[in-house]
C-alpha positions in Angstrom: -108.4 174.3 56.0 -109.6 173.3 59.4 -110.8 175.9 62.0 -110.8 175.7 65.7 -112.6 178.5 67.5 -111.9 179.2 71.2 -114.2 181.4 73.2 -114.8 181.8 77.0 -117.3 182.4 79.7 -117.7 183.6 83.3 -114.8 186.0 83.4 -112.1 187.3 81.0 -108.4 186.7 81.6 -108.7 183.0 82.2 -105.9 182.2 79.8 -107.6 181.5 76.5 -104.4 182.7 74.8 -102.2 180.2 76.6 -104.8 177.5 76.0 -105.1 178.1 72.3 -101.3 178.4 71.9 -100.7 175.1 73.8 -103.3 173.5 71.6 -101.4 174.8 68.6 -98.1 173.5 69.9 -99.6 170.1 70.4 -100.9 170.1 66.8 -97.5 171.1 65.5 -96.0 168.2 67.4 -98.3 166.0 65.3 -96.7 167.4 62.2 -99.4 169.9 61.3 -99.0 173.5 60.3 -101.1 176.0 62.3 -101.9 179.7 62.1 -103.8 181.9 64.6 -106.3 184.8 64.6 -107.3 186.9 67.5 -110.7 188.7 67.5 -110.8 191.7 69.8 -114.4 193.2 69.9 -113.4 196.7 70.9 -114.0 199.6 68.5 -110.3 200.7 68.4 -108.7 199.9 65.0 -105.8 198.4 66.9 -104.2 198.4 70.4 -101.6 201.1 69.5 -103.3 204.0 71.3 -104.3 202.1 74.4 -102.7 202.6 77.8 -100.7 199.7 79.0 -102.8 199.9 82.2 -105.9 199.5 80.1 -105.0 196.5 77.9 -101.5 195.3 78.8 -98.6 195.5 76.4 -98.9 196.4 72.7 -97.3 193.6 70.7 -95.6 194.8 67.5 -95.7 192.5 64.4 -93.2 192.3 61.6 -95.4 194.4 59.3 -95.8 197.1 61.9 -99.2 196.1 63.2 -99.8 197.1 66.8 -101.8 194.2 68.2 -103.1 192.5 71.3 -100.6 190.7 73.5 -102.1 187.3 72.7 -100.5 187.5 69.3 -97.2 187.5 71.1 -98.3 184.3 72.9 -99.1 182.7 69.5 -95.8 183.8 68.0 -93.7 182.6 71.0 -95.4 179.2 71.4 -95.8 178.4 67.8 -92.8 180.1 66.1 -95.0 182.1 63.8 -94.7 185.5 62.1 -98.2 186.9 62.1 -99.5 190.0 60.3 -101.8 192.8 61.4 -104.6 191.1 59.6 -104.4 188.3 62.1 -105.7 190.7 64.8 -109.3 191.4 63.9 -111.2 194.2 65.7 -114.6 195.8 65.5 -112.9 199.0 64.4 -111.2 197.3 61.4 -114.4 195.6 60.3 -116.6 198.7 60.5 -114.0 200.9 58.9 -113.7 198.4 55.9 -117.5 198.2 55.5 -118.1 201.9 55.8 -115.3 202.7 53.3 -116.8 200.2 50.9 -120.2 201.8 51.3 -118.8 205.2 50.6 -117.2 203.9 47.4 -120.5 202.5 46.3 -119.5 198.9 46.5 -122.9 197.8 47.8 -124.7 199.1 44.7 -127.3 201.2 46.6 -128.3 198.4 49.1 -129.1 199.1 52.7 -125.9 198.2 54.5 -126.7 196.1 57.6 -125.0 194.1 60.4 -126.3 191.0 58.8 -125.2 190.2 56.1 -122.6 192.9 55.4 -120.7 193.0 58.7 -120.9 189.3 59.2 -119.9 188.6 55.7 -116.9 190.9 56.1 -115.8 189.1 59.2 -116.0 185.7 57.5 -114.1 186.9 54.4 -111.4 188.4 56.7 -111.0 185.2 58.6 -110.9 183.1 55.5 -108.2 185.4 53.9 -106.0 185.7 57.0 -106.1 181.9 57.5 -104.5 181.5 54.0 -101.4 183.7 54.7 -98.2 181.6 55.3 -96.9 182.5 58.7 -94.4 179.7 59.5 -91.0 181.1 60.7 -88.9 178.0 59.9 -90.8 175.1 58.2 -89.5 171.6 58.8 -89.9 170.8 55.1 -88.3 174.1 54.0 -91.6 175.2 52.4 -92.3 178.4 54.3 -94.8 179.6 51.7 -97.3 176.8 52.2 -100.5 177.8 54.1 -101.4 176.3 57.4 -103.5 173.1 57.8 -105.4 174.5 60.9 -106.4 178.0 61.8 -106.9 178.8 65.5 -109.4 181.6 66.2 -109.7 183.1 69.6 -112.7 185.3 70.4 -111.7 187.9 73.1 -113.9 188.7 76.0 -116.7 186.4 77.2 -119.9 184.9 75.8 -122.7 187.3 76.4 -120.7 190.5 75.9 -122.7 192.9 73.6 -119.7 193.8 71.5 -118.7 190.2 70.7 -122.2 189.1 69.6 -121.7 190.0 65.9 -118.5 188.0 65.7 -120.2 184.9 67.3 -123.0 185.3 64.7 -120.5 185.5 61.9 -118.8 182.3 63.3 -122.2 180.6 63.5 -122.6 181.2 59.8 -119.0 180.4 59.0 -119.3 176.8 60.3 -121.8 176.1 57.5 -119.6 177.9 55.0 -116.6 175.7 55.6 -118.5 172.6 56.6 -118.9 171.3 60.2 -116.4 168.5 59.6 -113.8 171.4 59.3 -115.0 173.4 62.3 -114.6 172.8 66.0 -115.8 175.1 68.9 -114.0 175.0 72.2 -115.1 176.7 75.4 -112.8 177.9 78.2 -114.5 178.3 81.6 -113.7 178.9 85.2 -114.3 176.2 87.9 -114.3 178.1 91.2 -113.8 176.2 94.4 -116.1 177.2 97.3 -116.1 175.3 100.6 -113.7 172.7 99.1 -116.2 172.0 96.3 -115.6 172.5 92.6 -118.6 174.5 91.2 -119.9 173.9 87.7 -122.9 176.3 87.5 -120.9 179.1 85.9 -119.7 176.7 83.2 -123.2 175.4 82.6 -124.6 178.9 82.2 -121.7 179.9 79.9 -122.3 176.9 77.6 -126.0 177.5 77.6 -125.5 181.1 76.4 -123.1 179.9 73.7 -125.5 177.2 72.5 -128.3 179.8 72.4 -126.2 181.7 69.8 -126.0 178.6 67.6 -122.5 177.4 68.6 -122.1 174.1 70.4 -118.7 173.4 72.0 -117.1 170.1 71.3 -114.4 170.5 74.0 -114.6 172.4 77.3 -111.4 173.5 79.0 -111.9 174.0 82.7 -109.6 176.5 84.4 -109.1 175.8 88.1 -106.4 175.9 90.8 -106.8 172.2 91.3 -107.1 169.1 89.1 -110.7 168.6 87.9 -112.4 165.8 89.8 -114.1 162.9 87.9 -117.4 163.8 89.5 -117.0 167.4 88.3 -116.2 166.3 84.7 -119.3 164.0 84.7 -121.6 166.8 85.9 -120.3 169.2 83.2 -120.7 166.4 80.6 -124.3 165.8 81.6 -125.4 169.4 81.6 -123.3 170.7 78.7 -123.9 167.9 76.2 -120.3 166.9 75.6 -118.6 163.5 76.3 -116.9 163.3 79.6 -113.4 162.8 78.1 -114.0 166.1 76.2 -114.0 168.0 79.5 -110.3 168.8 80.1 -108.7 170.0 83.2 -106.4 173.0 82.7 -105.3 173.5 86.3 -102.5 175.6 87.5 -99.0 174.3 86.7 -95.5 175.5 87.7 -95.0 177.2 84.3 -97.1 177.6 81.2 -94.8 175.5 79.1 -96.1 172.4 80.7 -99.7 173.1 79.4 -99.1 171.3 76.0 -98.0 168.1 77.7 -100.9 168.5 80.1 -103.3 168.6 77.2 -101.6 165.6 75.5 -102.0 163.5 78.7 -105.8 164.1 78.4 -105.9 163.1 74.8 -106.7 166.5 73.2 -104.9 165.5 70.0 -107.0 162.4 69.6 -110.2 164.3 70.1 -109.2 166.9 67.5 -108.0 164.2 65.1 -111.4 162.5 65.3 -113.5 165.6 65.2 -111.6 167.2 62.2 -110.6 164.0 60.3 -106.9 164.6 60.9 -104.2 162.0 60.5 -103.9 159.8 63.7 -100.4 160.9 64.5 -98.8 160.8 68.0 -97.3 164.1 69.0 -93.6 164.5 69.7 -93.0 167.1 72.4 -89.6 165.8 73.5 -87.6 169.0 73.0 -90.5 171.2 74.3 -90.8 169.1 77.5 -87.1 169.2 78.1 -87.2 173.0 77.8 -90.1 173.2 80.3 -88.4 170.8 82.8 -85.1 172.8 82.6 -86.9 175.6 84.6 -87.7 173.3 87.5 -84.2 171.7 87.7 -82.2 174.9 87.8 -80.6 175.6 91.1 -78.9 179.0 90.7 -81.1 182.1 91.0 -80.4 185.3 89.1 -82.1 188.5 90.1 -83.0 191.0 87.3 -84.4 194.4 88.2 -86.9 195.9 85.8 -87.0 199.7 85.9 -90.5 200.5 84.6 -93.3 203.0 84.8 -96.2 200.6 84.3 -95.2 198.2 87.1 -98.8 198.1 88.5 -99.7 195.7 85.7 -97.1 193.1 84.8 -98.8 192.4 81.4 -97.5 195.8 80.4 -94.1 194.2 80.0 -95.2 190.7 79.1 -92.8 190.2 76.2 -89.8 191.5 78.2 -90.7 189.1 81.0 -90.9 186.2 78.5 -87.6 187.1 76.9 -85.9 187.1 80.3 -87.4 183.7 81.0 -86.3 182.3 77.7 -82.7 183.6 78.3 -82.7 182.2 81.9 -83.8 178.8 80.6 -80.9 178.9 78.1 -78.5 179.5 80.9 -80.3 177.0 83.2 -80.9 179.5 86.0 -84.0 180.5 87.9 -85.2 184.0 87.2 -86.1 186.3 90.1 -87.7 189.5 88.8 -87.6 192.6 90.9 -90.1 195.3 89.9 -88.9 198.9 90.5 -91.1 201.9 89.8 -88.8 204.3 87.9 -90.2 207.4 89.6 -89.1 206.1 93.0 -85.4 206.3 91.8 -85.8 210.0 91.3 -85.2 210.5 95.0 -81.7 209.3 95.8 -82.1 209.2 99.5 -81.0 205.7 100.6 -78.8 205.2 97.5 -75.3 204.0 98.5 -73.9 205.7 95.3 -75.0 209.3 95.6 -76.2 210.9 92.4 -76.5 214.7 92.4 -79.2 215.2 89.7 -82.1 217.5 90.5 -85.4 215.8 90.8 -88.2 216.7 88.4 -91.4 218.1 89.7 -92.2 214.8 91.4 -95.7 214.6 90.1 -96.7 211.0 89.8 -99.2 210.1 87.1 -102.2 207.9 87.7 -101.0 204.3 88.6 -97.7 205.6 89.9 -96.6 204.5 93.3 -96.7 206.9 96.3 -93.2 208.3 96.9 -92.1 208.0 100.5 -88.6 207.9 101.9 -89.1 204.2 102.7 -90.4 203.3 99.2 -87.5 205.2 97.5 -84.9 203.6 99.8 -86.4 200.2 99.0 -86.3 200.8 95.3 -82.6 201.7 95.5 -81.9 198.6 97.6 -83.5 196.4 95.0 -81.4 198.0 92.2 -78.2 197.7 94.2 -78.8 194.0 95.0 -79.8 193.0 91.5 -77.5 190.9 89.3 -78.6 192.7 86.2 -81.0 195.5 85.1 -83.5 196.0 82.2 -84.7 199.5 81.4 -87.6 199.0 79.0 -89.5 201.3 76.8 -92.4 203.7 77.7 -94.0 207.0 76.9 -94.4 210.2 79.0 -92.2 212.1 81.4 -93.0 210.2 84.6 -90.1 208.1 85.6 -87.7 209.6 83.0 -85.2 210.9 85.5 -85.4 207.6 87.4 -84.4 205.8 84.3 -81.5 208.2 83.8 -80.3 207.5 87.4 -80.7 203.8 86.9 -78.5 203.9 83.8 -75.9 206.0 85.6 -75.8 203.6 88.5 -75.3 200.6 86.2 -72.6 202.4 84.2 -70.5 203.5 87.1 -70.9 200.2 89.1 -70.3 197.8 86.2 -73.7 196.3 86.6 -75.1 194.4 83.6 -77.7 196.6 81.9 -80.0 196.3 78.9 -81.8 199.5 77.7 -84.7 199.1 75.3 -86.2 201.9 73.2 -86.7 204.7 75.8 -84.2 202.8 78.0 -81.6 203.1 75.2 -82.4 206.8 74.9 -81.9 207.2 78.7 -78.5 205.6 78.4 -77.5 208.1 75.7 -78.8 211.2 77.5 -77.2 210.0 80.8 -73.8 209.6 79.2 -74.0 213.0 77.6 -74.9 214.6 80.9 -72.4 212.9 83.1 -69.4 212.0 80.9 -69.5 214.5 78.0 -70.6 217.3 80.4 -73.6 218.4 78.4 -75.6 219.1 81.6 -78.7 220.2 79.6 -78.8 217.1 77.4 -82.3 215.8 77.2 -85.0 214.4 75.0 -87.3 216.8 73.2 -90.1 214.5 74.2 -89.8 215.8 77.7 -88.1 219.2 77.3 -88.9 220.7 73.9 -86.8 223.8 74.4 -83.7 222.1 75.7 -80.4 223.7 74.6 -78.9 220.2 74.1 -81.4 218.2 72.1 -79.9 214.7 72.3 -83.0 212.8 71.5 -85.3 214.4 68.8 -88.6 213.8 67.1 -88.2 212.0 63.8 -88.9 214.3 60.9 -91.0 211.9 58.9 -93.5 211.2 61.8 -96.9 212.9 61.7 -97.1 214.9 65.0 -100.9 215.4 64.8 -102.1 211.8 64.5 -101.4 209.2 67.2 -102.5 205.8 65.8 -100.2 203.9 63.5 -97.8 206.8 62.8 -94.7 205.7 64.7 -91.7 204.0 63.2 -93.2 200.5 63.4 -92.3 196.9 62.5 -89.2 195.1 61.3 -86.2 197.2 60.2 -82.7 196.2 59.3 -79.8 197.1 61.5 -76.2 196.9 60.2 -73.3 196.1 62.5 -71.0 198.9 61.5 -68.3 198.9 64.1 -66.1 196.0 65.3 -63.6 196.3 68.2 -60.9 197.8 66.0 -63.4 200.3 64.6 -64.3 201.3 68.1 -60.7 202.2 68.9 -59.6 203.6 65.5 -62.3 204.7 63.1 -64.2 207.2 65.1 -67.8 207.6 64.1 -67.4 206.4 60.6 -67.0 202.6 60.3 -68.6 200.4 57.7 -72.1 201.9 57.1 -73.2 199.1 54.8 -72.0 196.0 56.7 -69.6 193.4 55.3 -69.3 193.0 51.5 -69.2 189.6 49.9 -65.4 189.5 49.6 -64.6 189.8 53.3 -67.8 188.4 54.7 -66.3 185.0 55.5 -63.2 186.6 56.9 -65.2 188.8 59.3 -67.3 185.8 60.4 -64.2 183.9 61.4 -62.6 187.0 63.0 -65.0 186.8 66.0 -62.6 188.7 68.3 -63.0 191.9 66.2 -66.7 191.9 66.5 -68.7 194.1 68.9 -70.4 192.3 71.8 -73.8 192.4 70.2 -72.6 191.2 66.8 -71.1 188.2 68.5 -74.4 187.5 70.3 -76.2 187.6 67.0 -73.8 184.9 65.6 -71.5 187.2 63.7 -73.9 188.2 61.0 -73.5 191.6 59.3 -77.1 192.7 59.7 -80.2 191.8 61.7 -83.9 192.5 61.5 -85.7 193.6 64.6 -89.0 195.3 65.4 -89.4 198.9 66.3 -92.0 201.2 68.0 -90.8 204.8 68.5 -91.2 208.4 67.5 -87.9 209.8 68.8 -84.3 209.0 67.8 -80.7 210.0 68.7 -80.0 213.4 67.2 -77.8 212.7 64.1 -75.9 215.9 64.9 -74.8 214.5 68.2 -73.7 211.0 67.0 -70.1 211.7 66.3 -69.4 213.4 69.6 -71.1 210.7 71.6 -69.4 207.9 69.7 -66.0 209.4 69.9 -66.7 210.2 73.5 -66.9 206.5 74.4 -70.5 205.3 74.1 -70.2 203.4 70.8 -73.0 203.1 68.3 -72.1 199.7 66.9 -75.4 199.0 65.0 -77.0 201.5 62.7 -79.7 201.9 60.1 -78.3 204.6 57.8 -78.2 207.7 60.0 -80.3 206.1 62.7 -78.6 204.8 65.8 -79.9 201.3 66.7 -77.4 199.7 69.1 -75.0 201.2 71.7 -72.3 199.5 73.7 -69.8 200.7 76.3 -66.4 199.0 75.8 -64.7 197.5 78.9 -68.1 197.4 80.7 -69.3 193.9 81.6 -72.6 194.4 79.7 -74.0 197.9 79.0 -76.1 197.6 75.8 -78.9 199.8 74.5 -81.2 198.9 71.6 -83.6 201.4 69.9 -85.6 198.3 68.7 -87.6 195.9 70.8 -85.7 192.6 70.8 -88.2 191.0 73.1 -90.8 190.7 70.4 -88.8 188.0 68.5 -87.6 186.0 71.5 -88.7 182.3 71.5 -88.6 179.6 74.2 -86.2 177.5 72.2 -84.4 180.5 70.6 -83.9 183.4 73.1 -83.3 186.9 72.0 -79.5 187.6 71.8 -79.5 190.9 73.8 -81.4 189.2 76.6 -79.2 186.1 76.3 -76.2 188.4 76.7 -77.7 190.1 79.8 -78.4 186.8 81.5 -74.9 185.6 80.7 -73.4 188.7 82.3 -75.8 188.6 85.3 -75.2 184.9 85.8 -71.5 185.4 85.9 -71.9 188.3 88.2 -74.1 186.2 90.5 -71.7 183.3 90.5 -68.8 185.7 91.4 -70.9 187.2 94.2 -71.7 183.8 95.6 -68.0 182.7 95.5 -66.9 185.9 97.2 -69.5 185.5 100.0 -68.7 181.8 100.5 -65.0 182.5 100.8 
């Protein structure tokens, strides 16, 4: 096993995750298998209890792990299925060591940071690196471990909280052998008075070397291509060859970064350093995908109705899934951000909606509500070609999501609701079509007389961390088009049996819209993160009333569709977590298809 460690200096948020993912894609293009580990030095056990404003999106893994968003970058770029053990935190390490001490595993010894904490870190990295994570191996052997493990250390060199991890990695290089270990450093090259400054990089590398780790490769982040004189200066002061100083300057989209690194010979540097086979990378399909973004001429506008719009990283996987789908349809994606709470005031909406506003109190990070901002939010919604209503927690923006769902439903605007967005679609339909005016979620109105969305009985209401319905779950497609018209709320609860499976695959016209998007399979596996569900007692009335639950997990409603609507789909799961650049998520693919057709029709109408 070879190990490549990537750490950074000067400031955080430089793009270590994209850099390490691009390096992994380049190594995969050389025929090597890779895996990835993210080290987050915070004391939280995982990212599950963090606010999206604090740390960006919580990325959910197949095994239910709530992790840092960088693991999403790894999975998307490298087509991996990582586990919760691939996200290493201070909280996890200390918890493991303290529990071992309580059990008496240390035989009465004084438990110390060195060696006990550092040993635990090394053992964790070694064990996680051996776990097979390849989604679809070229040789068909999905169970074979990776050849190379990429390790990203979060934060910056010099942070107090990351020092123990860097010490563990210093020891680890001797444990695995220096011929199997490579350190990379990502640094910022600021430009002041038209001059590329190297001092921050020099100081960062000096701090790293003082900890016993010497970088073999330095990635320089800058708005401009690194000049030869700058490379030479960094080489002289940081003790690396000049051709090991690589320019990672801004590009039109991140999918060009692997080819940018290939042009500078990163694969050859790693092959020499780690004694890897001298193979030339094949990035043909990847480059074609990246270039498709720049050659698209048609622009499709998608409105995202969120409550964490102040930080776009809060919806990173949703954004990526939309981009993957737009690339598949060869259109440019224009994303309009709409603060959900601004839709709670219907002044300025061309389609009047008489639903009483809530108390109007905006939580921290919410946008100020003015007549102008509300009117502008409605204008964005009305002009969009399609709409996404993503997940979230808390009351703020709930009524706005309901009104967005209503607007899309009555105006035949393509709409995809995810998690809380799916629940908003259900509640809105109950209120305005089934005339259950008090329909609501008990998350926001515990004493409602029409509990349409309820707290799941098996969830622990007293503990927040790791207690939701998390990870990959199976959804069966239970209702085809004939079921929607004839079979009420019953349908095939177990999916197709073996005898009629082939017949149903060929009878594509009888399938629901979502089943068709998923290729006609009888069941799918998608990732979840929720505490509330559609009330089982309300399912039959809602389904028979017109909003069809076409995908189910037993008594749990997973997918809803509105027949005869262009595209009005809700998912209790989070399809964005399994979207890939070369394999877009089917619900997002369907949304972009409908939005692109809507946009084309609109352009044809305006031109005529």
